[in-house]
GUVOFI-12987 format. One record per residue (C-alpha): residue in one letter; x, z, y. Coordinates in steps of 0.2 Angstrom, whole numbers, padded with zeros to 4 digits, always signed. Each point is the difference from the previous one (the first is absolute). Example, Ala and Ser with C-alpha at 12.3 -4.5 7.8 and 13.67 -1.06 7.14 Angstrom:
2
A+0062+0039-0022 S+0006-0003+0017 
This chain:
642
M+0485+0352+0620 K+0012-0010+0010 K+0013+0000-0014 A-0013-0007-0012 K-0005-0014+0013 K+0018-0004+0001 T+0001-0002-0018 K-0014-0011-0002 R+0006-0011+0015 V+0018-0001-0010 K-0010-0007-0015 K-0009-0013+0008 T+0016-0005+0007 R+0009-0002-0016 K-0015-0009-0008 K-0001-0012+0014 Q+0020-0003-0001 L-0001-0002-0020 M-0015-0013+0002 I+0011-0011+0014 M+0015+0000-0013 L-0012-0004-0013 G-0007-0014+0010 S+0016-0005+0006 T+0008+0000-0019 V-0016-0012-0004 L+0002-0012+0013 M+0017-0001-0004 L-0003-0005-0017 V-0013-0011+0004 A+0013-0010+0012 V+0013+0001-0016 Y-0012-0007-0011 L-0007-0013+0012 G+0018-0004+0004 F+0005-0002-0020 A-0016-0011-0002 V+0006-0010+0016 Y+0016-0002-0008 F-0007-0007-0017 G-0010-0011+0008 N+0014-0011-0001 H+0011+0010-0012 F-0001+0001-0021 L-0007+0019-0005 Y+0013+0011-0007 G+0002-0001-0018 T-0004-0020-0001 T+0011-0013-0008 V-0003-0018+0002 N+0005-0011-0017 G+0012+0017-0004 I+0007+0000+0018 D+0000+0017+0009 A-0013-0004+0015 S-0002+0017+0005 G-0002+0001+0020 K+0006-0016+0001 T-0006-0016+0009 I-0003-0016-0007 G+0015-0007+0009 K+0010+0013-0009 V-0008-0001-0017 E+0004-0021+0001 D+0018+0005+0004 L+0001+0011-0014 I-0006-0014-0011 V+0010-0014+0006 D+0016+0013-0003 E-0006+0004-0017 I-0002-0019-0004 K+0017-0006+0007 G+0011+0010-0016 Y-0015+0002-0012 Q+0002+0000-0019 L-0009+0008-0013 R+0006+0008-0016 I-0009-0003-0015 E+0004+0014-0012 P-0004-0007-0019 R-0004+0011-0015 E+0017-0005-0009 G+0016-0007+0008 N+0005-0001+0017 E-0009-0001+0016 E-0002-0015+0010 I-0002-0004+0018 I-0011-0014+0010 Q+0006-0005+0016 G-0012-0002+0014 K+0007-0017+0006 E-0001-0005-0019 I-0017-0002+0003 D-0001-0005+0019 L-0007+0018+0007 K-0006+0000+0016 P-0012+0009+0012 I-0016-0006+0005 F-0008+0009+0017 D-0017-0008+0000 G-0009+0015+0008 S-0002+0008-0016 L+0009+0017+0008 E-0012-0003+0016 R-0014+0000-0012 E+0004+0016-0010 L+0005+0010+0014 M-0016-0003+0008 K-0010+0006-0015 Q+0009+0018+0001 N-0011+0012+0009 E+0013+0008+0011 F-0012+0016+0005 A+0004+0003-0019 W+0019+0004+0003 P-0001+0018-0005 M-0007-0004-0018 A+0016-0012+0000 L+0011+0015-0001 F-0008+0004-0018 Q-0003-0015-0008 K+0010-0017+0000 S-0006-0018+0002 K+0009-0015-0009 I-0005-0016+0007 E+0004-0016-0010 V-0003-0016+0009 D+0004-0017-0011 T+0004-0011+0016 I+0013+0008+0008 I+0014-0005-0013 D+0000-0015-0008 F+0013-0008-0014 N+0001-0015-0011 Q-0010+0001-0016 K+0010-0014-0008 S+0016+0009+0004 L-0006+0018-0005 K-0004-0010-0018 K+0017-0007-0001 S+0010+0015+0004 V-0011+0012-0012 Y+0003-0013-0014 D+0018-0002+0004 L+0001+0020-0004 K+0008+0005-0017 L-0016+0012-0003 M-0010-0017-0002 D+0010-0007-0014 K-0012-0001-0013 S+0014-0003-0014 K+0005+0018+0003 M-0017+0010+0004 R-0006+0011-0014 E-0018-0001-0006 A-0011+0016+0004 L-0005+0008-0018 D-0016+0007-0004 A-0002+0018-0008 V-0002-0002-0018 V-0003+0010-0015 S+0015+0006-0011 N+0003-0006-0016 Y-0007+0015-0013 S+0011+0013-0005 E-0004+0011-0016 V+0006+0015+0012 D-0006-0003+0017 G-0015-0014-0004 Y-0003-0012+0014 K+0005+0002+0017 I+0000-0009+0019 I+0016-0008+0005 P-0001-0001+0018 E-0003-0014+0010 E+0020-0009+0008 E-0003-0006+0018 G+0009-0018+0001 T+0007-0008+0013 V-0011-0017+0001 V-0007-0002+0018 E-0017-0001+0005 E+0004-0013+0013 D-0017-0002+0009 H+0001+0020+0002 F+0018+0001+0003 F-0003-0014+0016 D-0012+0009+0006 V+0011+0014+0001 L+0015-0008+0009 E-0012-0008+0013 K-0007+0016+0004 A+0017+0009+0001 I+0007-0015+0011 L-0015+0001+0014 N+0003+0018+0000 L+0020-0003+0000 Q+0002+0013-0012 D+0018+0000-0006 S-0003+0002-0019 I-0011+0001-0014 S+0000+0007-0016 M-0008-0013-0013 S-0004+0015-0012 K-0010+0010+0014 E-0008-0015+0005 E-0005-0004-0018 C+0006-0017+0001 Y+0004-0002-0020 V-0014-0007-0012 K-0006+0017-0006 P-0001+0005-0020 K-0020-0003-0004 I+0001+0015-0011 T+0007+0015+0005 Q+0004+0017-0012 E-0016+0009+0010 S-0013-0014-0004 E-0014+0011-0007 E-0003-0015-0011 L+0017-0001-0010 I+0000+0020+0000 K-0016+0000-0010 L+0006-0015-0010 V+0016+0010-0006 E-0011+0015-0004 T-0012-0011-0013 M+0016-0008-0006 N+0007+0018-0004 K-0018+0005-0007 Y+0002-0014-0012 A+0016+0002-0007 N-0004+0018-0001 A-0011-0004-0015 S+0005+0005-0018 I-0009-0005-0013 T+0004+0006-0019 Y-0008-0013-0013 E-0002+0009-0016 F+0000-0010-0016 G-0001+0012-0014 E+0017+0007-0001 N+0008-0012+0013 R+0000+0001+0018 E+0001-0013+0015 V+0005+0007+0016 L-0005-0009+0015 N+0007+0006+0016 G+0007-0006+0019 K+0015-0008-0007 T-0011-0014-0008 I-0015+0001+0012 S+0011-0002+0014 Q+0004-0019-0006 W-0018-0004+0000 I-0002+0005+0019 S+0004-0013+0012 V-0006+0000+0019 G-0007-0016+0009 N+0005-0008+0017 N-0013+0009+0009 L+0004+0017-0008 E-0013+0000-0015 L+0005+0008-0015 N-0001-0009-0017 L-0001+0008-0017 S+0004-0016-0010 Q-0015-0001-0012 E+0010-0011-0011 E+0014+0011-0003 V-0014+0014-0004 Q-0006-0013-0015 N+0020-0004-0005 Y-0001+0018-0002 V-0016+0004-0010 A+0004-0017-0010 S+0017+0008-0004 L-0009+0015-0005 A-0011-0009-0012 E+0015-0011-0008 T+0009+0015-0004 Y-0016+0011-0006 N-0015-0011-0004 T-0001-0002-0019 V-0015-0013+0000 G+0005-0016-0007 K+0018+0008-0006 S+0004-0001-0021 K-0005+0017-0008 S+0010+0006-0015 L-0010+0005-0015 V+0004+0007-0016 S-0012-0008-0011 S-0013+0008-0015 Y+0011-0012-0010 G+0017+0009+0005 A+0007-0015+0010 T+0004+0001+0018 V-0011-0012+0010 T+0000-0006+0016 V-0017-0003+0010 S+0002-0013+0012 G-0014-0003+0015 G-0016+0009+0003 D-0006+0010+0015 Y+0002+0018-0007 G+0013+0011+0009 W+0003+0007+0017 K-0003-0013+0015 I+0002+0006+0019 D-0014-0007+0012 Q+0013-0007+0011 E-0013-0005+0013 G-0007+0017+0000 E+0018+0009+0001 V+0006-0011+0014 A-0015+0005+0011 A+0002+0018-0004 L+0019+0001+0002 I+0000-0007+0017 E-0012+0013+0003 N+0011+0013-0006 I+0015-0005+0010 K-0011-0002+0016 N-0005+0017-0001 G+0017+0006-0004 E-0006+0008-0016 N+0013+0009-0012 I-0009+0000-0015 S+0002-0001-0020 K-0012-0013-0007 E-0006-0012-0014 P-0003-0019+0004 I-0017-0006+0000 Y-0003-0008-0018 A-0009-0014-0003 K+0002+0004-0020 T+0005+0015-0009 A+0008+0004-0016 N+0001+0017-0011 S+0017+0002+0001 R+0016-0001+0011 G+0012+0002-0015 A+0009-0014-0009 N-0018-0008-0007 D-0012+0001+0014 Y-0014+0000-0013 G+0005+0018-0006 D-0006+0005-0016 T-0018-0006-0002 Y-0004-0018-0002 V-0007-0015-0010 E+0012-0010-0012 V-0006-0016-0002 N+0009-0011-0012 L-0007-0019+0000 T+0010-0005-0015 A-0005+0013-0010 Q-0018+0000+0007 H+0001+0019+0001 L-0001+0013+0012 Y+0006+0018+0002 Y-0007+0014+0012 Y+0011+0013+0005 K-0006+0016+0010 N+0013+0011+0007 G+0011-0006-0014 S-0013+0003-0012 L-0008-0015-0012 I-0016+0000+0003 L-0007-0018-0008 D+0008-0015-0007 T-0010-0016-0005 D+0001-0018-0004 F-0008-0012+0015 V-0004-0017+0003 S+0008-0006+0018 G-0001-0015+0009 N-0003-0019-0008 D+0018-0008-0001 A-0007-0017-0004 K-0011-0001+0015 G+0012+0008+0011 W-0009+0017+0003 S+0016+0010-0007 T+0000+0017+0007 P+0013+0003+0011 V+0015+0011-0004 G+0007+0012+0013 A-0002+0018+0006 Y-0018+0004+0007 G-0011+0015+0007 L-0019+0003-0006 Y-0011-0003+0013 Y-0015+0009-0005 K-0011+0003-0016 Q-0017-0005-0001 L-0014+0003-0013 D-0015-0016-0005 K+0010-0013+0010 T-0004-0020-0001 L+0014-0010+0001 R-0004-0018+0007 G+0010-0015+0001 E-0004-0019+0002 D-0007-0002-0017 Y-0003+0019-0005 A-0010+0016+0003 T+0006+0013-0012 P-0007+0018+0000 V+0015+0014-0005 S-0002+0018-0001 F+0015+0005+0006 W+0008-0009+0014 M+0019+0002+0005 P+0008-0011+0011 F+0019-0001+0005 N+0004-0017+0004 G-0014-0009+0012 G-0013-0004-0013 V+0012+0006-0014 G-0004+0015-0009 F-0004+0011-0017 H-0017-0001-0007 D-0010+0000-0014 A-0004-0017-0010 T-0014+0004-0014 W-0002-0018-0003 R+0016+0000-0009 R+0002+0003-0017 D+0020+0001+0000 F+0014+0004+0010 G+0018-0002+0000 G+0010-0012-0010 N+0001-0017+0011 Y-0019-0004+0006 Y+0007+0000+0017 K+0009-0016-0002 K-0015-0011-0002 N-0016+0012+0001 G+0005+0013+0012 S-0009+0008+0016 H+0000-0008+0019 G+0014+0011+0003 C-0006+0018-0004 V+0005+0012-0013 N-0015+0001-0013 M+0000+0016-0011 P-0011+0006-0014 Y-0014+0012+0008 D+0006+0016-0005 A+0020-0004+0005 A-0007-0005+0018 K-0011+0017+0001 K+0013+0009-0005 L+0013-0006+0014 Y-0015+0000+0012 D-0002+0017-0003 N+0018+0005+0001 I+0007-0013+0014 E-0002+0003+0020 A+0002-0012+0014 G+0019-0004+0004 C+0007+0002-0017 A+0012-0012-0003 V-0001-0013-0012 L+0016-0009-0007 V-0004-0017-0008 Y+0014-0010-0009 N+0005-0011-0013 L+0011+0005-0015 Q+0005-0013-0012 G+0003+0007-0019 T-0014+0012+0002 E-0015-0012-0008 S-0012+0009-0010 A-0002-0004-0018 K-0018-0006+0004 A+0008-0013+0012 K+0012-0006-0013 E-0014-0003-0012 Q-0009-0010+0014 E+0014-0010+0004 E+0002-0005-0018 A-0017-0005-0001 E+0002-0008+0016 R+0014-0010-0007 A-0008-0006-0015 Q-0016-0005+0012 E+0012-0009+0011 E+0008-0011-0015 A-0019-0003-0005 E-0002-0005+0017 R+0015-0012+0001 Q-0004-0009-0016 A-0016-0004+0008 Q+0008-0006+0017 E+0012-0011-0010 S-0014-0007-0011 A-0010-0004+0017 A+0014-0006+0008 V+0001-0016-0011 V-0018-0004+0003 I+0002+0003+0017 Q+0014-0014-0001 M-0010-0010-0009 I-0015+0000+0013 D+0013-0002+0016 S+0005-0016-0011 L-0017-0009+0000 G+0002-0007+0017 E-0012-0013+0006 I-0014+0000-0011 T-0006-0017-0007 L-0009-0005-0015 A+0017-0003-0009 S+0003+0019+0002 K-0015+0005-0010 D+0013+0002-0016 M+0012+0013+0009 V-0015+0008+0007 V-0010+0003-0016 N+0019+0006-0007 T+0002+0012+0015 R-0016+0008-0005 N+0003+0003-0017 Q+0017+0009+0005 Y-0008+0010+0013 N-0016+0006-0016 A+0014+0003-0010 L+0007+0016+0013 S-0004+0017-0003 D-0015+0007+0012 R+0015+0010+0009 A+0010-0016+0001 K-0013-0010+0007 E-0001+0011+0014 Y+0015-0004+0007 V-0001-0019-0001 T-0002+0001+0020 N-0005-0019+0000 Y-0015-0001-0011 N-0010-0006+0012 V+0011-0016+0001 L-0005-0003-0018 E-0017+0001+0004 V+0001-0011+0014 A+0009-0014-0011 E-0014+0001-0014 A-0013-0001+0012 T+0010-0016+0009 I+0000-0007-0019 G-0017+0002-0001 Q-0005-0006+0016 L+0013-0016-0003 E-0009-0004-0015 T-0018-0001+0007 E+0006-0009+0015 A+0007-0011-0014 F-0016-0004-0008 A-0010-0003+0014 D+0012-0013+0007 Q-0002-0008-0015 Q-0019+0001+0000 A+0000-0007+0020 Q+0012-0013-0004 A-0012-0007-0013 E-0014+0003+0011 A+0008-0011+0013 Q+0007-0014-0010 P-0016-0011-0001 V+0001+0000+0018 I+0019-0003+0002 D-0003-0013-0011 A-0016-0009+0009 I+0012+0000+0016 N+0014-0008-0009 Q-0011-0014-0008 Q-0014-0004+0012 L+0008+0002+0018 A+0019+0002-0001 D+0011-0017+0004 R-0018-0009+0005 E-0007-0007+0015 I-0014+0011+0006 T-0016-0011+0005 L-0017+0004+0006 D-0005-0006-0018 M+0010+0016-0007 K-0010+0013+0009 E-0010+0007-0015 T+0016+0001-0011 V+0008+0010+0014 E-0018+0011+0000 Q+0001+0002-0018 V+0018+0006-0001 R-0004+0012+0014 A-0014+0007-0010 Q+0010+0002-0016 Y+0013+0009+0012 N-0012+0011+0009 Q-0006+0006-0018 L+0017+0007-0004 S+0003+0019+0000 E+0015+0006+0015 A+0012+0001-0014 A-0003-0017-0004 R+0000-0007+0016 S+0018+0006+0004 K+0005-0009-0016 V-0007-0016+0007 F+0018-0008+0007 N-0005-0016+0006 Y-0015+0006+0010 N+0006-0007+0016 I-0004-0019-0007 L-0018+0007-0001 I+0000+0005+0018 E+0008-0017+0004 A-0013-0009-0007 E-0012+0009+0008 N+0007-0002+0017 I+0002-0019-0002 I-0020-0002-0007 Q-0004+0008+0017 E+0011-0010+0010 L-0008-0015-0007 E-0017+0005+0002 N+0003+0003+0019 Q+0007-0017+0001 A-0015-0007-0009 N-0013+0010+0012 E+0009-0006+0017 T-0002-0019-0007 N-0019+0001-0003 E-0005+0008+0017 P-0011-0010+0013 E+0009-0008+0016 E-0006+0008+0016 D-0013-0009+0010 N+0010-0003+0017 G-0013-0008+0008 
C-alpha cells in the first residue's frame, strides 16, 4: 500500500515538472517572438528586397547605404540577340539616390508580428522614388548603342506557307526572330532595371524585339496549310473519247494564293482559263468539218452550231467544287452541246447532207442511205438564203403552223435545225429542185415533197447532224434548163429596158413645160405608146409625161380664158383712156366717172385683172370726192355769234 502511494506521488511530481518545463518553453518562445517583433519594428523582414537590393534584417539607414554603394559604380549590361553586349554607365544617365521617406513608409507597411511568415516567403519592394536618373540622358545613351542602328536591324519574318512540292505538298516555314527593337517596351525594361539596380538584362528574354505576327503554332496558318494540301491533292481526269486530260496538284498549286490576312484564294480566272483551254482543244462546235459528199468530192462544211461544246460556266463551278473537296475522280465535262462521235468526224455515220447548189439532200442512217430528194431552199434574191454550216436537229413535230411577218403556213412535218430554219413539207409547190430558190425560194427553210418529208420525219431523231454546203459543178439538168430560159427572159427584159430607156430620156429632157413644148410632149407620148407592155413597165418617170400632158392642157385652157378676159376688159380700158386719161377732172365730169365705174363693175374678175389703167379711174373718183367736199364747205351758213 505504501509503495503504491509513493509511486503515485512520483508521477504527480514528474507531471508538475513537465508542465513547468513546457510553460517555461512557451514563455521563452513568446519572448523570442516578441523580441523579433520588436526587432523588425525598425528592420526589414527576412527575404525582403528593395529595388533588387537585399534588405533582409537591415535598417533603413543600412539599406540606404547599400543603395548609395550600388549607385557609385553602377553599370547596366545589355545583352542583344545578335552581336556583343553593350553597357550603360550610371554616371551617363545622372543616376542618384533620393531618400524622401519612401523606405520609411514601406517599413511601416510591413507587419513585424508576421516575421515568422517571412521565413517561408519573399517580399519584393519596388519604390520608384528612391532612385532617379535623367530620361534625356538615358535616351541619348540608348540611341548611341550599336544595337539601335536601324541599318543593322533585321526584320522579323512571319511563319509562311512553303512553295508547293509534288512530294511534300505545302508545309509551314517557321517564323524568324528579328532584331528590330520594340523601343517603347525596351525603354520600360531599361527603366525598371535601372530602378532595381539590375546589373544586366537580356533583350531576348525581356522580349524587347518586334515579334513575328504569325508563328508556326498559329491555328489559322495550320488550318490554311491543311486546306491548301486538300486542294492540291485533288486529281481530276477528264475523258474525251480516247483522250485524257489529267489535272493535279502540279497545276492546281499555280491557281492557289494566300492573301494578307491568310485568306485562301483559288483563282476563278485560272480555272476559267483552264476550262477554256479544254474547250479550245476539244470543242468542235463552229469548227470546219470534212465530208466526203455523195457526189464524190470532199467538201469542207464551215459554220453552224453542231458538235461538242463544253458548258464553260457550269464546268468552272463544278471543277472548283471538285478541287475544294479534294476529289480524285474521272469525269466528262458538263456539255452545252453534244455530238454523235469523238472520232475524226464528230457527226459519225448518221447525218443529213444538204447540197444547196444541187438543191438535193441525202439522209444516211448508220451509214445506210435512207432518203435522197430534191428540195427548194431559201430565196437568194430576197436575202433569205438557207445558211450553210453544220447543225443539230432540234426536235420533230407534227402539224405545225409556221408563222412570219406576212405569213402563217400549216405543215404536216416540221423538223427545225437552225433557229426558225428547218425541213418541212411544201404541198403548195408543184415542183422541186432546179433553181427555184434563186428567186422563188422559201423564207430560209428546206421545202420538201410531202412523201420525202414524211420519210425523213419517220426515220430521223433529234440531235442528228445536218450538213449544209454549196458545191459548184453539181447543178441539176433542170437548173440548167431553167437558167437557159431565164437567160432568154433576161435578154427580152434587157431589150425592153433599152427601149424604155429611150423614152425615159425623152421624158427627162422635156424640162419646163410651156405651150411651146406641146410638140415635144406629143412626140414623147407617141414613142411611149409604141413600147411593148413589158417595156412600158420600165418607164419609171411615166408620171412626168402625164403631168406634162396635163400642164399643156391647162396652159391651153388658161390661154383661151385670158383672151376672153382681155376682150371683155378692152372697152373699159378704152373708156378710161379716152374719157379720163390726161384730162383735168372737174365736178362736171362726175357723171362720166360714174358711168366708167359702172362699166368696170360689170366685168368678171378675170377681166378686171386685165384693166391695167384702173388706177386712173380711182384717181378721178378721189378728185371728184374732194371737189364735192370743198363745194359743201363753201355753201354752209355762217354761225350766229350774237
